[in-house]
C-alpha positions as CSV (number, residue, x, y, z in Angstrom):
1,M,3.2,-21.8,11.1
2,T,4.8,-19.3,13.5
3,L,2.4,-20.0,16.3
4,T,0.8,-23.4,16.3
5,A,-1.0,-23.4,19.7
6,I,-1.8,-21.2,22.6
7,A,-1.6,-23.9,25.3
8,D,1.7,-23.8,27.1
9,A,2.9,-20.8,25.0
10,V,4.7,-18.0,26.8
11,A,3.0,-14.7,25.8
12,V,4.1,-11.1,26.7
13,V,1.3,-8.5,26.6
14,T,2.2,-4.8,27.0
15,G,-0.4,-2.3,28.1
16,A,-1.9,-5.2,30.1
17,A,-3.3,-3.2,33.1
18,S,-6.5,-2.4,31.2
19,G,-8.4,-2.4,27.9
20,I,-7.3,-4.6,25.0
21,G,-4.1,-5.6,26.8
22,L,-5.9,-7.0,29.8
23,A,-8.6,-8.7,27.7
24,T,-5.9,-10.3,25.6
25,A,-3.9,-11.6,28.6
26,R,-7.1,-13.1,30.0
27,A,-8.1,-14.7,26.7
28,L,-4.6,-16.2,26.3
29,R,-4.5,-17.6,29.8
30,K,-7.9,-19.1,29.5
31,R,-6.5,-21.0,26.5
32,G,-3.6,-22.3,28.6
33,A,-0.9,-19.8,27.9
34,H,1.6,-18.6,30.4
35,V,1.1,-14.8,30.4
36,V,3.5,-12.0,31.2
37,L,1.7,-8.8,31.9
38,A,3.6,-5.5,31.4
39,D,2.5,-2.0,32.0
40,I,3.9,1.3,33.4
41,N,0.9,1.6,35.7
42,A,2.1,-0.4,38.7
43,D,-1.1,-0.3,40.7
44,G,-3.2,-1.2,37.7
45,L,-0.8,-4.0,36.8
46,R,-1.0,-5.5,40.3
47,E,-4.8,-5.5,40.2
48,A,-4.9,-7.1,36.8
49,S,-2.5,-9.8,37.8
50,Q,-4.5,-10.6,40.9
51,R,-7.7,-10.7,39.0
52,L,-6.3,-13.2,36.5
53,Q,-4.8,-15.4,39.2
54,Q,-8.2,-15.5,41.0
55,E,-9.8,-16.7,37.8
56,G,-7.9,-20.0,37.9
57,D,-4.7,-21.5,39.2
58,A,-1.5,-22.1,37.1
59,Q,-2.3,-25.8,36.6
60,E,-5.8,-25.1,35.4
61,H,-4.8,-22.3,33.1
62,G,-1.3,-20.9,32.9
63,K,1.3,-19.0,35.0
64,V,0.9,-15.3,35.5
65,L,3.9,-12.9,35.8
66,A,3.6,-9.1,36.2
67,V,6.5,-6.9,35.3
68,V,6.3,-3.1,35.6
69,T,7.7,-1.8,32.4
70,D,8.0,1.5,30.6
71,V,8.1,0.4,26.9
72,T,9.9,3.6,26.0
73,V,13.0,2.4,27.9
74,A,15.0,-0.2,26.1
75,S,16.7,-1.7,29.1
76,Q,13.3,-2.2,30.9
77,V,11.9,-4.0,27.8
78,E,15.0,-6.2,27.6
79,E,14.5,-7.2,31.3
80,L,10.8,-7.9,30.5
81,M,11.7,-10.3,27.8
82,R,14.5,-11.9,29.9
83,Q,12.0,-12.7,32.6
84,A,9.4,-13.9,30.1
85,A,11.9,-16.3,28.6
86,A,12.8,-17.7,32.0
87,L,9.2,-18.3,33.0
88,D,8.8,-21.8,31.3
89,G,12.1,-23.2,30.2
90,G,13.5,-20.5,28.0
91,H,10.9,-20.1,25.2
92,L,9.0,-17.0,24.1
93,D,6.2,-17.6,21.7
94,L,4.1,-14.5,21.4
95,V,4.5,-10.8,22.0
96,V,1.5,-8.5,21.9
97,T,2.3,-4.8,21.8
98,S,-0.8,-3.1,23.0
99,A,0.7,-0.4,25.1
100,G,-0.3,3.0,23.6
101,I,-1.8,6.4,24.1
102,G,-4.2,8.5,22.1
103,R,-4.2,12.3,21.8
104,G,-6.0,14.5,19.4
105,G,-6.5,18.1,18.4
106,S,-5.9,20.7,15.7
107,I,-2.4,20.8,14.4
108,D,-2.5,24.5,15.3
109,S,-2.6,23.7,19.0
110,F,-1.0,20.3,19.0
111,S,2.3,20.5,20.9
112,A,5.6,19.0,20.0
113,Q,5.6,17.2,23.4
114,D,2.3,15.5,22.5
115,M,3.7,14.4,19.2
116,E,6.9,13.0,20.8
117,A,4.9,11.1,23.4
118,L,2.7,9.5,20.7
119,L,5.7,8.4,18.6
120,T,7.8,7.3,21.6
121,I,5.1,5.2,23.2
122,N,3.1,3.9,20.2
123,F,5.9,3.3,17.8
124,M,9.2,3.1,19.7
125,G,7.5,1.0,22.3
126,T,6.8,-1.5,19.6
127,F,10.3,-1.2,18.2
128,H,11.9,-1.9,21.6
129,C,9.7,-5.0,22.1
130,V,10.9,-6.4,18.7
131,K,14.5,-5.7,19.4
132,A,14.4,-7.4,22.8
133,A,12.3,-10.4,21.8
134,L,13.7,-11.1,18.4
135,P,17.0,-12.7,19.5
136,I,15.1,-15.3,21.6
137,M,12.7,-16.0,18.7
138,R,15.6,-16.4,16.3
139,R,17.3,-18.9,18.5
140,Q,14.2,-21.1,18.8
141,G,13.4,-20.6,15.1
142,R,9.8,-19.5,15.7
143,G,7.6,-16.9,17.3
144,H,4.9,-14.4,16.6
145,F,4.2,-10.7,17.2
146,I,0.9,-8.9,17.3
147,F,1.2,-5.2,16.7
148,L,-1.7,-2.9,17.7
149,S,-2.1,-0.3,15.1
150,S,-5.6,1.3,14.4
151,V,-7.8,2.1,11.5
152,A,-6.1,5.5,12.0
153,G,-3.0,3.6,10.7
154,K,-4.8,3.3,7.3
155,L,-6.8,6.5,7.2
156,P,-6.1,10.3,7.1
157,V,-8.1,11.3,10.2
158,P,-8.4,15.1,10.7
159,A,-7.5,16.3,14.2
160,L,-5.6,13.0,14.8
161,S,-2.5,13.8,12.9
162,G,-0.1,12.7,15.7
163,Y,-2.0,9.5,16.4
164,C,-2.2,8.7,12.7
165,A,1.5,9.3,12.3
166,S,2.3,6.9,15.2
167,K,0.0,4.2,13.9
168,W,1.0,4.5,10.3
169,A,4.6,4.1,11.6
170,V,3.6,0.8,13.2
171,R,2.0,-0.3,9.9
172,G,5.1,0.5,7.8
173,F,7.5,-1.1,10.4
174,A,5.4,-4.3,10.4
175,A,5.4,-4.5,6.6
176,A,9.1,-4.0,6.2
177,L,9.9,-6.4,9.1
178,R,7.7,-9.1,7.7
179,A,9.7,-8.9,4.4
180,E,13.0,-9.0,6.4
181,L,11.9,-12.0,8.5
182,Y,10.5,-14.0,5.5
183,G,11.3,-17.7,6.0
184,S,12.5,-17.3,9.5
185,G,9.5,-18.9,11.2
186,I,8.7,-15.5,12.9
187,G,5.4,-13.9,12.0
188,I,3.7,-10.6,12.5
189,T,0.0,-9.8,12.7
190,T,-0.9,-6.1,12.5
191,V,-4.3,-5.2,14.0
192,Y,-6.3,-2.2,12.8
193,P,-9.4,-1.8,15.1
194,S,-11.9,1.0,14.9
195,W,-12.9,2.7,18.1
196,V,-12.8,0.3,21.0
197,D,-14.6,0.7,24.4
198,T,-11.4,1.2,26.4
199,P,-10.2,3.8,29.0
200,M,-8.2,5.5,26.3
201,V,-11.3,6.2,24.3
202,H,-13.2,7.5,27.4
203,Q,-10.3,9.8,28.1
204,A,-10.8,11.4,24.7
205,E,-14.3,12.7,25.6
206,A,-13.2,16.2,24.8
207,D,-12.6,15.2,21.2
208,S,-15.5,12.8,20.9
209,Q,-18.0,15.3,19.5
210,L,-15.5,16.7,17.0
211,L,-14.4,13.2,15.9
212,N,-17.9,11.7,16.2
213,I,-16.5,8.8,18.2
214,Q,-18.6,5.6,18.4
215,A,-17.0,2.7,20.2
216,L,-18.6,-0.4,18.7
217,L,-16.0,-2.9,19.6
218,T,-15.2,-4.4,23.0
219,P,-11.7,-5.3,24.2
220,E,-12.8,-8.9,24.4
221,Q,-13.9,-9.0,20.8
222,V,-10.6,-7.5,19.7
223,A,-8.6,-10.0,21.9
224,D,-10.4,-13.0,20.5
225,E,-10.0,-11.9,16.9
226,M,-6.3,-11.2,17.4
227,I,-5.6,-14.6,18.8
228,Q,-7.3,-16.4,16.0
229,A,-5.5,-14.2,13.5
230,A,-2.2,-15.0,15.0
231,L,-2.9,-18.7,15.0
232,H,-3.7,-18.5,11.3
233,D,-0.6,-16.3,10.6
234,R,-2.7,-13.5,9.2
235,R,-0.8,-10.4,8.3
236,D,-3.7,-7.9,8.5
237,L,-6.6,-7.9,10.9
238,T,-8.9,-4.9,10.3
239,L,-11.9,-4.6,12.5
240,A,-14.4,-1.9,11.4
241,P,-17.9,-2.9,12.3
242,D,-19.4,0.6,11.5
243,R,-20.4,1.1,7.9
244,D,-18.9,4.5,7.4
245,T,-15.4,3.4,8.5
246,A,-15.6,0.2,6.3
247,L,-16.6,2.3,3.3
248,I,-13.9,5.0,3.7
249,L,-11.3,2.2,4.2
250,Q,-12.4,0.8,0.8
251,V,-12.2,4.2,-0.8
252,M,-8.7,4.7,0.7
253,Q,-7.5,1.5,-0.8
254,Q,-8.8,2.3,-4.3
255,D,-8.3,6.1,-4.4
256,P,-6.4,7.7,-1.5
257,E,-6.8,11.2,-2.9
258,K,-10.6,10.8,-3.0
259,A,-10.6,9.5,0.6
260,E,-8.6,12.5,1.9
261,E,-11.1,14.8,0.1
262,L,-14.1,13.0,1.6
263,M,-12.7,12.9,5.1
264,G,-11.7,16.6,4.9
265,R,-15.1,17.7,3.7
266,A,-16.9,15.7,6.4
267,F,-14.6,17.2,9.1
268,Q,-15.2,20.7,8.0
269,Q,-18.9,20.2,7.9
270,R,-18.8,18.7,11.4
271,L,-16.7,21.6,12.6
272,A,-19.2,24.1,11.2
273,Q,-22.1,22.2,12.7
274,L,-20.5,22.3,16.2
275,Q,-19.6,26.0,15.8
276,G,-23.2,26.8,14.8
277,S,-24.5,24.9,17.8
278,G,-22.2,26.7,20.1
279,Q,-23.3,30.1,18.8
280,E,-26.9,29.2,19.3
281,Q,-26.3,28.2,22.9
282,A,-24.4,31.4,23.6
283,S,-27.2,33.5,22.3
């Protein structure tokens, strides 16, 4: 097993100032892990660290370390992992890459800057974490990564082409890396949640009508499921509580061409419906 216990493990969590990252850090610490919180948001990170420390001291739960980190900068991620390994005697047991952004919109209006931001943060941030943590894990002969992808990393979602590209990239990277690390004692769990009630989803309110967003998962649910999946060395954790998403995932697995057709038709129908509603309001 690549991760046999949470108690006394050293765990790095990126994107830990809020959402799934914060919920995961809290869940890990409650189970006795020493947690290293990383985020580019210095104020949010400080608040998150203080909240965790107020929930129990280091003897009762685990140590808490906050490191302001831009996951797109390799040198900062290297320093993050160095500090994490020094926290409790040199070991690094778990890295959770939950730092990410979400941006949507028609490809006609989607900018190159938005596409670059999605790929740089969502994918390259994951890559930098692996590059910085892997040497430590190789030396100790064990370790585990949890990569946050999305159901958008398994589906062709209209008006989310950039986000899909970044999350499919995480999926492909994880699969190739698992094969490369076979037998090393280092595991990877890739997580594919549907919409989660996080600040990122709330920031997407402008697209919520077009994409028909329904956040049915909480960060706490995702965090608990991820930890259990890592302990069981699961490769794939897909969380799709809504029937429609679960169904299209099944279709995508069996007949990708049919899934693209169904999602495209549904999107065009939704677009026409919204356009008709807008014309009625204007008149």
